[in-house]
C-alpha positions in Angstrom: -20.4 -1.5 19.1 -23.8 -0.6 17.6 -25.3 -1.8 14.4 -24.2 1.3 12.3 -20.6 1.0 13.5 -20.7 -2.7 12.6 -21.8 -1.8 9.1 -19.0 0.7 8.6 -16.3 -1.7 10.0 -14.7 -4.4 7.8 -16.2 -7.7 8.9 -12.8 -9.2 9.8 -12.5 -6.5 12.5 -15.9 -7.1 14.1 -15.6 -7.7 17.8 -16.4 -11.0 19.6 -20.1 -11.2 20.2 -21.2 -9.5 17.0 -23.2 -12.6 16.1 -25.0 -12.5 19.5 -25.9 -8.8 18.9 -27.3 -9.6 15.5 -29.3 -12.5 16.7 -30.8 -10.4 19.5 -31.9 -7.7 17.0 -33.4 -10.2 14.6 -35.4 -11.9 17.3 -36.8 -8.6 18.8 -39.9 -7.6 16.7 -40.1 -4.4 18.7 -36.8 -3.3 17.2 -37.0 -0.7 14.3 -37.7 -2.5 11.1 -34.7 -0.8 9.3 -32.4 -2.1 12.0 -33.7 -5.7 11.7 -33.2 -5.4 7.9 -29.6 -4.3 8.3 -29.0 -7.0 10.9 -30.4 -9.6 8.5 -28.0 -8.4 5.8 -24.9 -8.4 8.1 -25.9 -11.8 9.6 -25.0 -13.5 6.3 -21.4 -12.4 6.5 -19.0 -15.4 6.6 -17.4 -14.1 9.8 -20.5 -14.4 11.9 -23.0 -16.7 10.3 -23.5 -19.9 12.4 -26.2 -22.4 13.1 -28.1 -20.2 15.4 -28.1 -17.2 13.1 -29.0 -19.4 10.1 -31.9 -20.9 12.0 -33.2 -17.4 12.8 -32.9 -16.2 9.2 -34.7 -19.3 8.1 -37.5 -18.7 10.6 -38.0 -15.2 9.5 -38.2 -16.3 5.8 -40.9 -18.7 6.8 -43.1 -16.2 8.7 -45.8 -14.6 6.7 -46.3 -11.9 9.3 -42.8 -10.6 8.9 -42.1 -7.6 6.6 -41.6 -8.9 3.1 -38.3 -7.0 2.6 -37.0 -8.6 5.8 -38.0 -12.1 4.5 -36.2 -11.4 1.2 -33.0 -10.3 3.0 -33.1 -13.2 5.4 -33.2 -15.6 2.5 -30.4 -13.9 0.5 -28.2 -13.9 3.6 -28.4 -17.7 3.7 -26.8 -18.0 0.2 -23.1 -17.6 1.2 -23.4 -20.3 3.9 -25.1 -22.7 1.5 -22.4 -22.1 -1.1 -19.6 -22.7 1.4 -21.1 -25.9 2.6 -21.8 -27.2 -0.9 -18.2 -26.5 -2.0 -16.6 -28.0 1.1 -19.0 -30.9 1.4 -18.2 -30.9 5.1 -14.8 -32.4 4.6 -13.5 -29.8 7.0 -16.3 -29.0 9.5 -14.2 -26.2 11.0 -14.2 -24.3 7.7 -18.0 -24.6 7.0 -19.9 -22.0 9.1 -23.0 -24.2 9.5 -23.5 -27.9 10.5 -24.6 -30.5 7.9 -28.0 -30.9 9.7 -28.6 -27.1 9.4 -27.6 -27.1 5.8 -30.0 -29.9 5.0 -32.8 -28.2 6.9 -32.3 -24.9 5.0 -32.3 -26.7 1.6 -35.5 -28.6 2.4 -37.3 -25.6 3.9 -36.4 -23.3 1.0 -37.7 -25.8 -1.5 -40.9 -26.1 0.3 -41.3 -22.3 0.5 -40.5 -21.9 -3.2 -43.2 -24.4 -4.2 -45.8 -22.6 -2.0 -47.8 -20.3 -4.3 -49.0 -18.3 -1.3 -45.4 -17.1 -0.7 -44.9 -13.6 -2.3 -43.3 -13.6 -5.7 -40.3 -11.6 -4.6 -39.6 -13.9 -1.7 -39.8 -16.9 -4.0 -37.4 -15.2 -6.4 -34.9 -14.6 -3.5 -35.3 -18.3 -2.5 -34.4 -19.5 -5.9 -31.4 -17.1 -6.2 -30.1 -18.1 -2.8 -30.7 -21.8 -2.9 -29.0 -22.4 -6.3 -25.7 -21.5 -4.6 -25.9 -25.2 -3.5 -27.5 -26.7 -6.6 -30.0 -29.5 -6.3 -31.9 -31.5 -8.9 -35.1 -29.5 -8.7 -33.3 -26.3 -9.6 -33.0 -27.0 -13.3 -36.7 -27.2 -13.9 -37.3 -24.2 -11.7 -34.8 -22.1 -13.6 -36.2 -23.3 -16.9 -39.7 -22.3 -15.9 -38.5 -18.9 -14.7 -36.7 -18.3 -18.0 -39.8 -19.3 -20.0 -42.0 -17.0 -18.0 -43.5 -13.8 -19.6 -42.5 -12.0 -16.4 -39.2 -10.2 -16.9 -38.4 -10.3 -13.1 -38.5 -14.1 -13.3 -36.4 -14.0 -16.5 -33.7 -12.0 -14.5 -33.8 -14.5 -11.7 -33.4 -17.3 -14.1 -30.3 -15.8 -15.8 -28.8 -15.1 -12.4 -29.3 -18.7 -11.4 -27.7 -19.9 -14.7 -24.4 -18.8 -13.2 -24.7 -21.7 -10.7 -26.8 -24.3 -12.5 -25.3 -26.2 -15.5 -27.0 -26.8 -18.8 -28.2 -23.4 -20.0 -25.5 -22.4 -22.5 -28.0 -21.5 -25.3 -30.1 -19.4 -22.9 -27.1 -17.6 -21.6 -25.9 -16.7 -25.2 -29.5 -15.6 -26.0 -29.5 -13.4 -22.9 -26.3 -11.6 -23.9 -28.5 -9.8 -26.5 -31.2 -8.8 -23.9 -32.2 -5.1 -23.9 -32.7 -5.4 -20.1 -29.3 -4.2 -18.7 -29.6 -6.4 -15.6 -30.3 -9.6 -17.6 -27.4 -8.6 -19.9 -25.1 -8.2 -16.9 -26.1 -11.6 -15.4 -25.6 -13.3 -18.8 -22.0 -11.9 -19.0 -21.3 -13.3 -15.5 -22.8 -16.7 -16.4 -20.9 -16.9 -19.7 -17.6 -16.2 -17.9 -18.3 -18.7 -15.1 -19.1 -21.6 -17.5 -16.2 -20.6 -19.9 -18.6 -20.3 -22.9 -16.3 -19.8 -25.9 -19.2 -18.7 -28.1 -19.6 -15.7 -25.9 -16.1 -14.4 -26.6 -17.0 -11.9 -29.4 -19.7 -10.3 -27.3 -17.5 -10.0 -24.2 -14.5 -8.8 -26.2 -16.8 -6.2 -27.8 -17.9 -4.9 -24.4 -14.3 -4.5 -23.3 -13.1 -2.6 -26.3 -16.2 -0.4 -26.5 -16.0 3.1 -24.9 -19.8 3.0 -24.3 -19.8 0.1 -21.9 -20.8 1.3 -18.4 -18.4 0.5 -15.6 -20.6 -2.1 -13.9 -20.9 -4.2 -17.1 -17.2 -3.6 -18.0 -16.0 -5.1 -14.7 -18.2 -8.2 -15.3 -16.8 -8.5 -18.9 -13.2 -8.2 -17.6 -13.7 -11.0 -15.2 -15.4 -13.1 -17.9 -12.5 -12.8 -20.2 -10.3 -15.1 -18.1 -12.8 -17.9 -18.3 -13.8 -17.6 -22.0 -10.4 -17.2 -23.7 -7.6 -16.9 -21.2 -4.9 -17.1 -23.8 -6.3 -13.9 -25.4 -6.9 -12.0 -22.2 -3.5 -10.2 -22.0 -3.9 -8.6 -25.4 -7.4 -7.4 -24.9 -6.9 -6.2 -21.4 -3.6 -4.4 -22.0 -5.1 -1.0 -22.5 -7.2 -1.2 -19.3 -4.0 -1.4 -17.2 -3.5 2.3 -18.0 -7.1 3.3 -17.0 -7.5 6.2 -14.6 -10.1 4.1 -12.7 -8.4 2.0 -10.0 -11.3 -0.5 -9.9 -10.8 -1.2 -13.6 -7.0 -1.5 -13.2 -7.4 -3.9 -10.3 -10.0 -6.0 -12.2 -7.8 -6.2 -15.2 -4.7 -7.3 -13.2 -6.8 -10.0 -11.4 -8.3 -11.2 -14.7 -4.8 -11.5 -16.2 -3.6 -13.5 -13.2 -6.6 -15.8 -13.5 -6.1 -16.2 -17.3 -2.4 -17.0 -16.8 -3.4 -19.8 -14.3 -6.1 -21.2 -16.6 -4.0 -21.1 -19.8 -0.9 -22.4 -18.1 1.1 -19.5 -19.5 4.3 -18.1 -18.2 5.0 -14.7 -19.7 8.4 -14.5 -18.0 9.6 -17.5 -20.0 8.5 -15.8 -23.2 10.8 -13.0 -22.4 8.2 -10.6 -21.2 7.5 -10.2 -17.5 4.6 -7.9 -18.1 1.5 -9.6 -19.5 0.1 -6.2 -20.4 2.6 -5.7 -23.2 
C-alpha cells in the first residue's frame, strides 16, 4: 500500500506495517517534501502512533533545517498521543500509544522549543496548540500572553488553547464577539467544553439564525449539550429535519449527550422522541 492509498483508506483498515512505512518516509530526506508532509500527518493517527514514530516527529520538530511546514505538522501530530496519555495517566499502558518516558520527553522538549525565540512563530504556535492537550502549569501564562498579544494569529492560538486550559471564562466570552471567524469558532468550542452558562444566549442565537455558516453551526450544536443540556431538545428540534445529514447527525449526538448530562429520560415523560 502506498501513501496515497493509505490516505484514502479508513485508518482502522490500514495494513500491518503502516507505521514502519511512515517512519521510513519521515526519515528519508530524499523523499518528496509533499510525501513527508503527508506521512507526518498520518503518523499522528491513533492506530499507528507509537514511541518510534513519536520520537521521529519530535526530532523533525527540533531540526531547524527541516521545512517549516513539516515541522509544524510533526508537532500537531503529537497532540492526540499527548492527550490520550494525559487522560489515561498510564493506568492502562496497553491503551496509551506511547510510553510514559516518551510522553515526558515530548512535554519537556516542546516546552524548551516554545521558549526558544529563534524557533519560527508558526512552529511555536503549533507547539502551544499541541502541548496544551496535556496541560501543564506553564501553559496558563503562555496562553495569557498569547491572548494579550497584538498579533491576531497568537490570539487565535490562545482561544484554541482555552478549550484545554482552565481559567479563561471571561476571555472565552469576550472572544464570542470577535469579528475574526476563526477566533469566534474556537470560542464557541471552548464555551461548550467548559459548560459556560453565560455563553448560552450567544450559542442559542447561532443555532436559530439562518445566517450561521455550517462550520460554526456544527460547533454551536455540540456546545449546546454542555452549556444547557436541559434546553437542548427544544432548540435542536428543528435541525432534526434538516436536509443536511451532517447537521442531523450532530443534532442527534448533541441530544444524546444532553440527555446524559441532564439525567433526563424522555421515555419516562411520555415522549420517546426528544425532538418533539
